[in-house]
Residue, then its C-alpha position, 0 to 999 in steps of 0.5 A: x559360082x557357089x561359095x561353099x566349096x571354097x568355104x569348105x576348103x578354107x575351114x578345113x585348112x584352118x582346122x587342120x593346121x595346128x599352131x607351131x610349138x616351142x622347142x620344149x613342146x609348150x603351146x604358143x601364146x593364144x594369138x600371134x596378133x599384136x596384144x595391143x590390137x586384141x581383146x580377150x573373150x572374157x573382156x568382150x563378154x564383160x563389155x557386152x554386159x554394159x548399157x547398149x550405148x557403152x558396148x563395143x560395136x562387134x563386126x563379123x568379118x568371117x564367112x556368111x554361113x558361120x555367121x548364120x549358124x551362130x554369132x555374137x549377139x548384135x554383131x554385124x555381118x560384113x562378109x569375109x575380110x579376105x575378099x574385096x567385097x568384105x573389105x569394102x563393107x568393113x571400110x564403109x561400116x568403120x567410117x559410119x561409126x562415131x569416133x570414140x566408140x570401141x570396135x571389135x572384129x572377129x571371124x571365128x572360123x579358126x585360131x585368130x593367128x591362122x584366120x584368113x579373114x582377120x589379118x586382111x580386115x585388120x589391115x583395112x581397119x588400121x587405115x581407117x581407125x587406129x583403135x580397132x581390135x580383133x577378138x583373140x580366138x585361140x581355137x574357134x568361135x564354137x570352142x571358145x565362145x559357144x561351148x563356154x555358154x556365152x550368148x549366141x544369136x543365129x540367122x542373118x544380120x540384125 
């Protein structure tokens, strides 16, 4: 079975859904994920400027085609966090990372609080390590990372 039809449906659903607004019409906070479990794009961009052994480990828990199209340099592609295969790959990768090393997960298909992959991935991550954070992406990887001119790599996993 080819994953493209499912991928297209999920991507469309994420992009067609807008976050609910407050009664006064104000936009919500960037993410409905717990703040203590998120990292802002600015924080991650700054952390990636550190020496390699001090940089966070970045794990991509989104769809493979999105990763291949463009991802955070050095990010490890684990597959969709909503799938059993993606969750298994995430668990295996997390167990291999030394304690004390910061870990950031992201998908990038849509806003973090609507993402079909981040929440399941965070549930798995919390069972293994309590210090994993997700990247707070208010709109999409393309709009919030690429369009700001932050570094982007393409192709398969490093």
